[in-house]
N, CA and C atoms as an extended XYZ file, in Angstrom:
243
Properties=species:S:1:pos:R:3:atomname:S:1:resname:S:1:resid:I:1 pbc="F F F"
N        -8.520        8.339       -1.942 N   UNK     1
C        -8.755        8.771       -0.579 CA  UNK     1
C        -9.512       10.085       -0.634 C   UNK     1
N       -10.231       10.340        0.426 N   UNK     2
C       -11.025       11.551        0.500 CA  UNK     2
C       -10.175       12.805        0.613 C   UNK     2
N       -10.815       13.949        0.421 N   UNK     3
C       -10.112       15.228        0.461 CA  UNK     3
C        -9.464       15.498        1.814 C   UNK     3
N       -10.054       14.973        2.878 N   UNK     4
C        -9.523       15.202        4.224 CA  UNK     4
C        -8.233       14.423        4.483 C   UNK     4
N        -7.886       13.502        3.599 N   UNK     5
C        -6.693       12.670        3.790 CA  UNK     5
C        -5.471       13.171        3.030 C   UNK     5
N        -5.532       14.379        2.513 N   UNK     6
C        -4.419       14.903        1.722 CA  UNK     6
C        -3.128       14.985        2.538 C   UNK     6
N        -3.206       15.369        3.796 N   UNK     7
C        -2.000       15.470        4.635 CA  UNK     7
C        -1.331       14.099        4.775 C   UNK     7
N        -2.110       13.051        4.950 N   UNK     8
C        -1.569       11.699        5.050 CA  UNK     8
C        -0.927       11.274        3.724 C   UNK     8
N        -1.577       11.580        2.618 N   UNK     9
C        -1.017       11.245        1.314 CA  UNK     9
C         0.302       11.987        1.078 C   UNK     9
N         0.385       13.241        1.490 N   UNK    10
C         1.634       14.005        1.350 CA  UNK    10
C         2.744       13.380        2.193 C   UNK    10
N         2.405       12.907        3.394 N   UNK    11
C         3.386       12.246        4.257 CA  UNK    11
C         3.921       10.975        3.579 C   UNK    11
N         3.020       10.173        3.032 N   UNK    12
C         3.417        8.952        2.331 CA  UNK    12
C         4.261        9.307        1.111 C   UNK    12
N         3.874       10.327        0.388 N   UNK    13
C         4.620       10.754       -0.783 CA  UNK    13
C         6.035       11.195       -0.402 C   UNK    13
N         6.187       11.887        0.720 N   UNK    14
C         7.518       12.301        1.182 CA  UNK    14
C         8.410       11.107        1.475 C   UNK    14
N         7.830       10.031        1.999 N   UNK    15
C         8.606        8.842        2.364 CA  UNK    15
C         8.907        7.941        1.170 C   UNK    15
N         7.938        7.781        0.245 N   UNK    16
C         8.062        6.791       -0.819 CA  UNK    16
C         8.207        7.375       -2.222 C   UNK    16
N         7.824        8.622       -2.402 N   UNK    17
C         7.778        9.199       -3.746 CA  UNK    17
C         6.396        9.009       -4.327 C   UNK    17
N         6.287        9.120       -5.633 N   UNK    18
C         5.001        8.930       -6.287 CA  UNK    18
C         4.307       10.240       -6.579 C   UNK    18
N         3.060       10.153       -7.023 N   UNK    19
C         2.306       11.343       -7.395 CA  UNK    19
C         0.904       11.302       -6.786 C   UNK    19
N         0.372       12.485       -6.540 N   UNK    20
C        -0.981       12.650       -6.006 CA  UNK    20
C        -1.746       13.525       -6.985 C   UNK    20
N        -2.908       13.070       -7.402 N   UNK    21
C        -3.734       13.837       -8.334 CA  UNK    21
C        -5.171       13.832       -7.853 C   UNK    21
N        -5.831       14.954       -8.062 N   UNK    22
C        -7.249       15.059       -7.758 CA  UNK    22
C        -8.021       14.330       -8.845 C   UNK    22
N        -8.917       13.438       -8.451 N   UNK    23
C        -9.706       12.672       -9.422 CA  UNK    23
C       -10.842       13.545       -9.935 C   UNK    23
N       -11.118       13.431      -11.204 N   UNK    24
C       -12.178       14.243      -11.797 CA  UNK    24
C       -13.541       13.605      -11.524 C   UNK    24
N       -14.501       14.437      -11.216 N   UNK    25
C       -15.863       13.965      -11.020 CA  UNK    25
C       -16.186       13.488       -9.616 C   UNK    25
N       -15.182       13.293       -8.781 N   UNK    26
C       -15.419       12.874       -7.400 CA  UNK    26
C       -14.508       13.682       -6.480 C   UNK    26
N       -14.862       13.744       -5.228 N   UNK    27
C       -14.054       14.482       -4.263 CA  UNK    27
C       -13.067       13.528       -3.608 C   UNK    27
N       -12.030       13.167       -4.370 N   UNK    28
C       -11.051       12.210       -3.876 CA  UNK    28
C        -9.715       12.430       -4.573 C   UNK    28
N        -8.659       11.938       -3.926 N   UNK    29
C        -7.320       11.976       -4.491 CA  UNK    29
C        -6.881       10.566       -4.856 C   UNK    29
N        -6.003       10.476       -5.861 N   UNK    30
C        -5.408        9.201       -6.249 CA  UNK    30
C        -3.903        9.308       -6.018 C   UNK    30
N        -3.353        8.295       -5.360 N   UNK    31
C        -1.912        8.224       -5.131 CA  UNK    31
C        -1.358        7.107       -5.995 C   UNK    31
N        -0.291        7.404       -6.734 N   UNK    32
C         0.350        6.399       -7.574 CA  UNK    32
C         1.835        6.373       -7.274 C   UNK    32
N         2.356        5.166       -7.192 N   UNK    33
C         3.768        4.951       -6.921 CA  UNK    33
C         4.356        4.201       -8.112 C   UNK    33
N         5.379        4.772       -8.746 N   UNK    34
C         5.904        4.197       -9.979 CA  UNK    34
C         7.333        3.682       -9.874 C   UNK    34
N         8.101        4.101       -8.871 N   UNK    35
C         9.502        3.687       -8.839 CA  UNK    35
C         9.687        2.406       -8.025 C   UNK    35
N        10.659        1.583       -8.451 N   UNK    36
C        10.865        0.266       -7.834 CA  UNK    36
C        11.333        0.373       -6.390 C   UNK    36
N        12.206        1.331       -6.088 N   UNK    37
C        12.696        1.456       -4.706 CA  UNK    37
C        11.555        1.812       -3.759 C   UNK    37
N        10.680        2.707       -4.192 N   UNK    38
C         9.513        3.062       -3.388 CA  UNK    38
C         8.592        1.874       -3.197 C   UNK    38
N         8.419        1.058       -4.243 N   UNK    39
C         7.574       -0.136       -4.145 CA  UNK    39
C         8.176       -1.148       -3.172 C   UNK    39
N         9.495       -1.312       -3.225 N   UNK    40
C        10.153       -2.240       -2.294 CA  UNK    40
C         9.980       -1.778       -0.853 C   UNK    40
N        10.115       -0.479       -0.615 N   UNK    41
C         9.933        0.058        0.734 CA  UNK    41
C         8.488       -0.105        1.193 C   UNK    41
N         7.540        0.140        0.301 N   UNK    42
C         6.126       -0.047        0.627 CA  UNK    42
C         5.845       -1.497        0.997 C   UNK    42
N         6.399       -2.433        0.224 N   UNK    43
C         6.191       -3.856        0.509 CA  UNK    43
C         6.778       -4.220        1.872 C   UNK    43
N         7.951       -3.679        2.203 N   UNK    44
C         8.529       -3.941        3.525 CA  UNK    44
C         7.608       -3.450        4.635 C   UNK    44
N         6.926       -2.334        4.397 N   UNK    45
C         6.041       -1.758        5.415 CA  UNK    45
C         4.747       -2.546        5.598 C   UNK    45
N         4.199       -3.083        4.508 N   UNK    46
C         2.881       -3.730        4.605 CA  UNK    46
C         2.932       -5.248        4.577 C   UNK    46
N         4.090       -5.822        4.226 N   UNK    47
C         4.205       -7.276        4.127 CA  UNK    47
C         3.939       -7.921        5.486 C   UNK    47
N         3.049       -8.878        5.525 N   UNK    48
C         2.683       -9.548        6.764 CA  UNK    48
C         1.489       -8.913        7.463 C   UNK    48
N         0.996       -7.785        6.929 N   UNK    49
C        -0.130       -7.070        7.539 CA  UNK    49
C        -1.428       -7.216        6.743 C   UNK    49
N        -1.355       -7.678        5.509 N   UNK    50
C        -2.525       -7.778        4.627 CA  UNK    50
C        -3.260       -9.087        4.903 C   UNK    50
N        -4.577       -8.989        5.122 N   UNK    51
C        -5.376      -10.185        5.400 CA  UNK    51
C        -6.492      -10.408        4.381 C   UNK    51
N        -6.948       -9.367        3.727 N   UNK    52
C        -8.024       -9.488        2.743 CA  UNK    52
C        -7.519      -10.316        1.563 C   UNK    52
N        -8.272      -11.338        1.184 N   UNK    53
C        -7.801      -12.303        0.184 CA  UNK    53
C        -7.480      -11.663       -1.166 C   UNK    53
N        -8.293      -10.718       -1.617 N   UNK    54
C        -8.039      -10.060       -2.895 CA  UNK    54
C        -6.750       -9.241       -2.826 C   UNK    54
N        -6.573       -8.493       -1.742 N   UNK    55
C        -5.368       -7.675       -1.582 CA  UNK    55
C        -4.130       -8.546       -1.403 C   UNK    55
N        -4.281       -9.679       -0.751 N   UNK    56
C        -3.161      -10.599       -0.566 CA  UNK    56
C        -2.716      -11.178       -1.910 C   UNK    56
N        -3.671      -11.502       -2.779 N   UNK    57
C        -3.341      -11.977       -4.127 CA  UNK    57
C        -2.599      -10.893       -4.920 C   UNK    57
N        -3.035       -9.641       -4.782 N   UNK    58
C        -2.363       -8.547       -5.462 CA  UNK    58
C        -0.937       -8.381       -4.940 C   UNK    58
N        -0.752       -8.516       -3.629 N   UNK    59
C         0.575       -8.414       -3.035 CA  UNK    59
C         1.478       -9.524       -3.562 C   UNK    59
N         0.944      -10.738       -3.687 N   UNK    60
C         1.713      -11.858       -4.234 CA  UNK    60
C         2.223      -11.533       -5.637 C   UNK    60
N         1.363      -10.969       -6.479 N   UNK    61
C         1.749      -10.639       -7.857 CA  UNK    61
C         2.858       -9.587       -7.879 C   UNK    61
N         2.728       -8.556       -7.062 N   UNK    62
C         3.740       -7.501       -7.021 CA  UNK    62
C         5.060       -8.062       -6.498 C   UNK    62
N         4.994       -8.897       -5.469 N   UNK    63
C         6.210       -9.492       -4.910 CA  UNK    63
C         6.905      -10.392       -5.928 C   UNK    63
N         6.151      -11.108       -6.735 N   UNK    64
C         6.750      -11.947       -7.780 CA  UNK    64
C         7.515      -11.100       -8.786 C   UNK    64
N         6.936       -9.985       -9.196 N   UNK    65
C         7.574       -9.102      -10.172 CA  UNK    65
C         8.857       -8.507       -9.597 C   UNK    65
N         8.820       -8.115       -8.314 N   UNK    66
C         9.977       -7.471       -7.701 CA  UNK    66
C        10.952       -8.455       -7.066 C   UNK    66
N        10.586       -9.744       -7.044 N   UNK    67
C        11.470      -10.746       -6.460 CA  UNK    67
C        11.529      -10.702       -4.943 C   UNK    67
N        10.459      -10.269       -4.322 N   UNK    68
C        10.371      -10.188       -2.860 CA  UNK    68
C         9.603      -11.390       -2.324 C   UNK    68
N         9.887      -11.766       -1.095 N   UNK    69
C         9.187      -12.875       -0.450 CA  UNK    69
C         7.955      -12.350        0.285 C   UNK    69
N         6.848      -13.069        0.156 N   UNK    70
C         5.611      -12.679        0.833 CA  UNK    70
C         5.605      -13.272        2.233 C   UNK    70
N         5.305      -12.429        3.220 N   UNK    71
C         5.191      -12.884        4.605 CA  UNK    71
C         3.711      -13.104        4.887 C   UNK    71
N         3.351      -14.297        5.336 N   UNK    72
C         1.948      -14.592        5.651 CA  UNK    72
C         1.574      -13.884        6.951 C   UNK    72
N         0.356      -13.330        7.032 N   UNK    73
C        -0.059      -12.640        8.254 CA  UNK    73
C        -0.286      -13.618        9.400 C   UNK    73
N        -0.115      -13.131       10.601 N   UNK    74
C        -0.390      -13.939       11.793 CA  UNK    74
C        -1.886      -14.236       11.859 C   UNK    74
N        -2.211      -15.389       12.386 N   UNK    75
C        -3.612      -15.773       12.544 CA  UNK    75
C        -4.229      -14.951       13.669 C   UNK    75
N        -5.439      -14.449       13.406 N   UNK    76
C        -6.157      -13.675       14.412 CA  UNK    76
C        -6.955      -14.617       15.279 C   UNK    76
N        -6.823      -14.479       16.589 N   UNK    77
C        -7.618      -15.261       17.539 CA  UNK    77
C        -8.405      -14.333       18.422 C   UNK    77
N        -9.227      -14.902       19.275 N   UNK    78
C       -10.029      -14.040       20.167 CA  UNK    78
C        -9.145      -13.329       21.186 C   UNK    78
N        -7.920      -13.835       21.407 N   UNK    79
C        -7.009      -13.208       22.363 CA  UNK    79
C        -6.063      -12.194       21.701 C   UNK    79
N        -6.151      -12.038       20.369 N   UNK    80
C        -5.303      -11.072       19.674 CA  UNK    80
C        -5.686       -9.651       20.058 C   UNK    80
N        -4.727       -8.772       20.024 N   UNK    81
C        -5.015       -7.359       20.333 CA  UNK    81
C        -5.564       -6.713       19.125 C   UNK    81
């Protein structure tokens, strides 16, 4: 994430744990989450919201490792908000 998003990353870190490091060579931060409880909480927050096929495949893999069930996202229609 960009340098302007540090406050958001700190908020996420307060809720889930993990580490924030400045990436070398670019003006960006990297957030990493290593503990299982934080990962389970993150999955509860984003499960059912991911629509991008690559990210959905990644979510499936993480859920398999942690033994969590994947919630399929709702179909988007022209009447969706």
